[in-house]
PANU-97453 format. One line per 2 residues: number of its first residue (from 1); for each residue x negated, y negated, z negated of C-alpha. Coordinates in steps of 0.1 Angstrom, whole numbers. Each point is the difference from the previous one (the first is absolute). Example, Ala and Ser with C-alpha at 12.3 -4.5 7.8 and 13.67 -1.06 7.14 Angstrom:
REM PANU-97453
1> -123:45:-78 ~ -14:-34:7
This chain:
REM PANU-97453
1> 438:194:-74 ~ 8:34:-15
3> -24:-8:-29 ~ 16:-34:-5
5> 35:15:-3 ~ -14:28:-22
7> -15:-26:-24 ~ 32:-20:1
9> 20:31:-8 ~ -22:9:-30
11> 3:-36:-12 ~ 38:0:1
13> 6:35:-11 ~ 15:1:-35
15> -19:15:-29 ~ 6:35:-15
17> 32:5:-19 ~ -8:-10:-36
19> -19:-31:11 ~ 26:-9:25
21> 27:2:-27 ~ -19:-25:-22
23> -5:-23:30 ~ 37:1:8
25> 9:-9:-36 ~ -20:-32:5
27> 16:-7:34 ~ 35:5:-12
29> -6:-21:-31 ~ -11:-29:21
31> 29:5:24 ~ 25:-2:-29
33> -15:-32:-14 ~ -3:-16:35
35> 37:3:10 ~ 13:-32:-14
37> -28:-23:14 ~ 3:17:34
39> 38:-4:0 ~ -3:-38:-9
41> -25:-5:29 ~ 24:16:24
43> 30:-21:-12 ~ -21:-32:1
45> -12:7:36 ~ 36:7:11
47> 12:-33:-15 ~ -29:-21:15
49> -1:16:34 ~ 37:5:9
51> 18:-23:23 ~ 29:1:24
53> -21:19:26 ~ -15:28:-22
55> 24:2:-30 ~ 14:34:11
57> -33:17:8 ~ -17:-14:-32
59> 30:11:-21 ~ -2:36:14
61> -38:-1:-7 ~ 5:-12:-36
63> 27:26:-7 ~ -22:28:14
65> -31:-12:-20 ~ 19:-4:-33
67> 17:34:5 ~ -34:16:8
69> -14:-16:-32 ~ 29:14:-20
71> -5:35:13 ~ -37:-1:-6
73> 6:-13:-36 ~ 25:28:-8
75> -23:26:15 ~ -30:-13:-20
77> 20:-1:-33 ~ 13:36:6
79> -35:14:6 ~ -15:-18:-30
81> 28:12:-22 ~ -2:36:10
83> -38:1:4 ~ -21:8:30
85> -16:35:1 ~ -29:10:21
87> 23:22:21 ~ 25:-29:7
89> -26:-26:7 ~ -4:6:38
91> 38:-2:6 ~ 2:-33:-20
93> -28:-14:22 ~ 19:10:32
95> 31:-18:-14 ~ -20:-31:-9
97> -16:-1:35 ~ 34:-2:16
99> 11:-27:-25 ~ -32:-21:6
101> 3:4:38 ~ 36:-14:-2
103> -11:-28:-23 ~ -31:-10:20
105> 20:2:33 ~ 25:-24:-16
107> -27:-26:-8 ~ -15:4:34
109> 34:-3:16 ~ 5:-33:-18
111> -31:-13:16 ~ 11:14:34
113> 34:-18:-3 ~ -12:-34:-13
115> -34:-8:14 ~ 3:-22:31
117> 37:-6:-4 ~ 0:-26:-27
119> -21:-29:-12 ~ -36:1:-8
121> 8:-3:-37 ~ 23:31:1
123> -27:20:18 ~ -26:-10:-26
125> 24:9:-28 ~ 6:35:16
127> -37:6:5 ~ -8:-11:-36
129> 28:23:-14 ~ -13:30:20
131> -36:-6:-10 ~ 10:-4:-37
133> 22:32:1 ~ -27:21:17
135> -27:-13:-24 ~ 21:7:-32
137> 8:35:11 ~ -37:10:-1
139> 0:2:-38 ~ 33:19:0
141> -7:26:28 ~ -38:2:3
143> -2:30:-25 ~ 15:21:29
145> -17:-15:30 ~ 23:14:26
147> 29:-18:-17 ~ -18:-33:2
149> -9:6:36 ~ 36:7:11
151> 11:-31:-20 ~ -23:-25:17
153> -9:14:35 ~ 36:0:15
155> 6:-35:-14 ~ -32:-15:14
157> 3:20:32 ~ 35:-14:8
159> -11:-36:-9 ~ -32:3:21
161> 20:14:29 ~ 24:-29:-2
163> -28:-25:-1 ~ -16:14:32
165> 34:2:17 ~ 5:-37:-5
167> -25:-6:28 ~ -15:-30:-17
169> -38:1:-1 ~ 0:-20:-32
171> 17:30:-17 ~ -26:25:11
173> -24:-11:-27 ~ 28:6:-25
175> 5:35:13 ~ -37:8:-3
177> 0:-15:-35 ~ 30:23:-10
179> -19:31:13 ~ -31:-10:-20
181> 22:-7:-30 ~ 16:34:0
183> -34:17:4 ~ -13:-20:-30
185> 30:11:-20 ~ -5:36:9
187> -37:-2:-10 ~ 9:-15:-34
189> 28:25:-5 ~ -24:28:8
191> -24:-12:-26 ~ 28:-5:-25
193> 13:35:7 ~ -35:15:-6
195> -3:-19:-34 ~ 35:13:-10
197> -9:35:10 ~ -32:-2:-21
199> 19:-12:-30 ~ 26:27:4
201> -27:27:4 ~ -17:-13:-31
203> 32:1:-19 ~ 5:36:11
205> -36:9:-10 ~ 6:-16:-34
207> 33:19:-3 ~ -18:32:8
209> -27:-8:-25 ~ 26:-7:-26
211> 17:33:8 ~ -33:18:-3
213> -8:-18:-32 ~ 35:9:-13
215> -4:36:10 ~ -35:2:-17
217> 14:-18:-30 ~ 28:26:-2
219> -26:28:4 ~ -21:-16:-28
221> 30:-4:-22 ~ 11:36:6
223> -36:11:-8 ~ 0:-21:-32
225> 34:14:-10 ~ -13:35:6
227> -31:-8:-20 ~ 21:-14:-28
229> 23:30:1 ~ -30:23:-1
231> -15:-19:-29 ~ 33:1:-18
233> 3:37:7 ~ -36:5:-12
235> 8:-19:-32 ~ 32:21:-5
237> -18:32:6 ~ -28:-9:-24
239> 25:-11:-26 ~ 20:32:3
241> -31:23:2 ~ -16:-19:-29
243> 31:4:-22 ~ 5:37:8
245> -37:7:-7 ~ -1:-21:-32
247> 28:20:-17 ~ -18:34:-2
249> -34:-16:-7 ~ 15:-21:-28
251> 15:31:-15 ~ -32:19:5
253> -19:-26:-19 ~ 24:1:-29
255> -3:37:-4 ~ -38:0:4
257> -2:-26:-28 ~ 20:23:-22
259> -21:30:10 ~ -32:-19:-8
261> 11:-3:-37 ~ 3:37:-4
263> -27:25:-10 ~ -19:12:31
265> -30:22:5 ~ -30:-15:19
267> 10:16:33 ~ 36:-13:-3
269> -14:-34:-10 ~ -22:-1:31
271> 29:10:23 ~ 22:-27:-16
273> -27:-26:6 ~ -1:10:37
275> 37:-1:3 ~ 2:-35:-17
277> -28:-13:23 ~ 20:12:31
279> 31:-17:-15 ~ -19:-32:-6
281> -12:0:36 ~ 36:3:13
283> 11:-27:-24 ~ -27:-23:12
285> 11:3:36 ~ 37:-6:-10
287> -11:-30:-21 ~ -18:-14:30
289> 32:2:20 ~ 18:-17:-29
291> -25:-28:-1 ~ 4:-5:37
293> 38:0:-3 ~ -1:-26:-28
295> -22:-23:21 ~ 23:6:31
297> 31:-7:-20 ~ -14:-32:-15
299> 10:9:-35 ~ -35:-7:-14
301> 1:-31:-21 ~ -35:-10:-14
303> -1:-6:-37 ~ -29:-25:-3
305> -21:-1:-32 ~ -35:-6:-11
307> -20:33:-5 ~ -35:14:-1
309> -8:22:30 ~ -26:22:-16
311> 26:23:-17 ~ 14:7:35
313> -34:6:14 ~ -8:25:-28
315> 34:18:5 ~ -5:3:38
317> -36:13:-5 ~ 12:27:-25
319> 27:10:24 ~ -22:3:31
321> -35:8:-14 ~ 5:38:2
323> 14:-2:35 ~ -30:-20:12
325> -24:23:-18 ~ 15:31:16
327> -8:-15:34 ~ -35:-8:-10
329> 6:-38:-1 ~ -13:-25:-25
331> 27:-21:-17 ~ -11:-33:-15
333> 21:-27:-17 ~ -17:-32:-13
335> 11:-14:-33 ~ 17:-34:0
337> 15:-22:-27 ~ 20:-21:25
339> 38:-4:-3 ~ 25:-8:28
341> 35:-12:4 ~ 21:26:19
343> 21:31:-5 ~ -22:27:-17
345> 21:29:11 ~ -1:-11:37
347> -37:-7:-1 ~ -6:35:-15
349> 21:15:28 ~ -19:-20:27
351> -34:11:-15 ~ 11:36:-3
353> 9:1:37 ~ -33:-17:10
355> -21:24:-21 ~ 19:30:12
357> -4:-11:36 ~ -37:-5:-5
359> -6:35:-14 ~ 20:17:28
361> -20:-16:27 ~ -35:2:-16
363> -20:32:5 ~ -34:-11:-15
365> -13:-28:-21 ~ 27:-14:-22
367> 22:-30:-9 ~ -3:-30:-22
369> 28:-20:-17 ~ -12:-35:-7
371> 18:-29:-17 ~ -17:-34:-1
373> 6:-38:0 ~ -1:-19:32
375> 7:-37:-6 ~ 34:-5:-15
377> 11:35:11 ~ -9:36:-11
379> -9:25:27 ~ 8:37:-4
381> -19:21:25 ~ 0:37:9
383> -32:10:19 ~ -5:34:17
385> -26:16:22 ~ 26:18:21
387> 7:3:37 ~ 7:-37:5
389> 28:-15:21 ~ -3:-14:35
391> 10:-37:4 ~ 28:10:24
393> 15:24:-26 ~ -3:-23:-30
395> 35:-15:4 ~ 16:34:8
397> -11:18:-32 ~ 25:-21:-20
399> 29:16:20 ~ 20:28:-17
401> -10:35:8 ~ -31:-12:19
403> -31:20:-8 ~ -35:-1:16
405> -18:33:8 ~ 28:23:-12
407> 17:14:30 ~ 6:33:-18
409> 19:-18:-27 ~ -21:13:-29
411> 22:-4:-31 ~ -31:-7:-20
413> -2:-33:18 ~ 35:-10:-11
415> 29:-13:21 ~ -15:-31:15
417> 20:-23:-22 ~ -26:-12:-25
419> -11:-31:19 ~ 35:-8:12
421> 10:-1:-37 ~ -30:-22:-8
423> 10:-24:28 ~ 35:-2:-13
425> -11:-5:-36 ~ -25:-27:10
427> 28:-18:19 ~ 23:2:-30
429> -27:-14:-23 ~ -9:-28:24
431> -37:8:-2 ~ -27:6:27
433> -15:33:11 ~ -29:1:24
435> -19:29:16 ~ -36:2:13
437> -12:33:15 ~ -28:14:21
439> 5:33:18 ~ -22:27:-15
441> -10:-21:-29 ~ 31:-7:-21
443> 26:-26:-9 ~ 8:-25:-27
445> 35:-12:-9 ~ 2:-33:-19
447> 29:-12:-20 ~ 0:-36:-12
449> 18:-7:-33 ~ 5:-32:-20
451> -20:-2:-31 ~ 18:-3:-34
453> -13:-20:-30 ~ 6:4:-38
455> 8:37:2 ~ -2:22:-31
457> -9:37:1 ~ 36:8:-10
459> 10:-7:36 ~ -11:35:9
461> 22:17:-25 ~ 24:13:26
463> -21:32:1 ~ 11:10:-35
465> 6:37:-8 ~ 24:17:-24
467> 2:37:-9 ~ 32:16:13
469> 20:1:-33 ~ 35:-14:-3
471> 17:18:-29 ~ 38:0:-1
473> 4:-24:29 ~ 34:9:15
475> -4:2:39 ~ 29:6:24
477> -13:13:33 ~ 22:-3:32
479> -11:18:31 ~ 20:21:25
481> -29:25:4 ~ 2:26:-27
483> -37:9:3 ~ -10:-35:-7
485> 24:-3:-29 ~ -15:32:-15
487> -36:-14:5 ~ 8:-34:-15
489> 17:16:-30 ~ -31:22:-7
491> -25:-29:3 ~ 21:-24:-21
493> 7:27:-26 ~ -38:7:-2
495> -5:-37:-10 ~ 25:5:-29
497> 30:-17:18 ~ 36:11:-4
499> 10:6:36 ~ 32:8:19
501> 4:3:38 ~ 29:-7:23
503> 4:5:37 ~ 27:-25:7
505> 12:-34:-12 ~ 32:15:-15
507> -20:26:-19 ~ -23:-27:-14
509> 30:-21:-11 ~ 13:31:-18
511> -32:7:-18 ~ -9:-36:-9
513> 26:-8:-29 ~ -11:30:-21
515> -37:-3:8 ~ -3:-38:-2
517> -33:0:21 ~ -28:-25:-7
519> -10:0:36 ~ 14:12:34
521> -22:14:27 ~ 19:3:33
523> -8:12:35 ~ 7:-28:25
525> 17:21:27 ~ 29:20:-14
527> 27:21:17 ~ 29:-15:19
529> -20:-30:10 ~ -2:-13:-36
531> -30:-15:-16 ~ -19:-2:-33
533> 8:-37:-1 ~ 37:9:0
535> -6:26:-27 ~ -20:-23:-23
537> 28:-27:4 ~ 27:25:-10
539> -20:12:-31 ~ -7:-36:-10
541> 37:-8:3 ~ 6:29:-23
543> -28:-4:-25 ~ -11:-36:2
545> -19:-22:24 ~ -32:3:-19
547> -4:37:7 ~ -36:5:14
549> -3:18:33 ~ -24:12:26
551> 5:9:36 ~ -19:28:17
553> 1:2:38 ~ -14:19:29
555> 13:-25:25 ~ -24:-20:21
557> 25:-15:24 ~ -5:-38:0
559> 37:-8:-7 ~ 1:25:-29
561> -32:-15:-15 ~ 14:-35:2
563> 32:11:-16 ~ -17:18:-28
565> -24:-29:-7 ~ 29:-25:0
567> 18:19:-27 ~ -24:-12:-27
569> -4:36:-14 ~ -36:12:-1
571> -6:24:29 ~ -24:30:0
573> -8:18:33 ~ -1:38:4
575> -22:19:-6 ~ -2:-15:-35
577> -29:12:-22 ~ 6:6:-37
579> -23:-30:-9 ~ 20:-23:23
581> 33:12:-15 ~ -13:-4:-36
583> -13:-35:5 ~ 32:-10:18
585> 21:13:-30 ~ -23:-19:-24
587> 7:-32:20 ~ 38:1:-1
589> 8:15:-35 ~ -2:-22:-31
591> -35:-1:-16 ~ 13:14:-33
593> 10:32:18 ~ -34:4:16
595> -19:-2:-32
């Protein structure tokens, strides 16, 4: 018996707070929606069952039942409006238990009052109404099984008691039927309560999963923001460091160029060559950062044209032959008469990075640059006999600052940006780059390019050269760094130019009317957050919109690069060599002045 009561207690015991609060919301919602039907049933029964003998008692019953319905309705509405917390749920259950006992006692009292005291039809009507009411309450109160139990058990108990008290054996079967009926309802209600509990538990689990997902999403978003901030900080640092380093290296190059034109003894000439080689090494690293910044900023716009590739192959071989030879490597480049349709400057930059990368990671053997036809395409290949790349690392090598086998960050192996630049340029050109590699045997990078037809040899004329002589060309230099101003003046004067320098826009505007410059060379970043674009605009307003101009910048920040490129003024990037400066001047001044 103790076990039976223990099981019954566990069955009727309400769920824990949060689950119970959800169950009560279901119960109270059904209770609000069921008030009007229940009230109509009570009024209908009062009207059909009342007569001269029971009018008073039935009227009292009807008033009490309708009043109880009204109180339950107001209580349910108040709880739904204010919400049911886990802490308040047990007290709400206790209140509802009292309400349901009153309500069920009322229906049982109706049976107790009317059964056996009226006609058979009235008894049948009462029993049918009680059976219907108890059945319909299952969907409303089964979520909290104890509420359903106190709703139906008192009702059926009073009716069954009345049936047995009538003393008529024909009613005994009805009493037993009522007992079985309530047991069946309790069984169904128990099953319904379990299903409701499972649904609520599942909803809580889903809610917990959503909360966990939301928390993980927030963590991931925070990590992404941190990564983006770190990447932006890295870009800002690189841009600032690159700009500050470019200034003195640019000035150094100008003065070294002037010094190389003076009379030097052999020892001085040897020292100058060493200094210039060290300067070129620094400039190469800075130019690698610049190339990466240009790719990252998206300011590279391919200029497609038909051209022969062999001049590029020859130029790259001349540039890297000595470096390969100094490492004991064989450098071979096969001759080809093929032409392609692409951007020659970007293809040269891609090939330069691939060849440089091959030399850095090859300690014996050598490298081969091959260019051949493959169907309707041309394939440019760079083979090496270097260390090779594991399959798991082949995607990673195209990330910026990623280097294989260089934990000590040997500067002779560069910055780890070469292949990242290649990947960006390949993407800009819309061409395909593939890699095959065997660890310990070497690698081959393949670049597929569209073939061009009907190309004349003049297509390779962009490698033209001119001696640095520009007699009497009037050049106005604008730079807020006095050292760079002095270096530019000496280089340009050595070419025969008439040169003046200014360190502010106002000073340039003061000099310009008397000088009437043929060309303006302005630094991009000036003092007081002003730019060379602004300076060129002011001088053109003063002297005429056709005034040729060049911008020289040490900035590598993506937004600055985009702004400079959008100006339409040719841009040179520090450190600028004397040959770069000369060819840029030739390209912007009238041809008659360059003769």
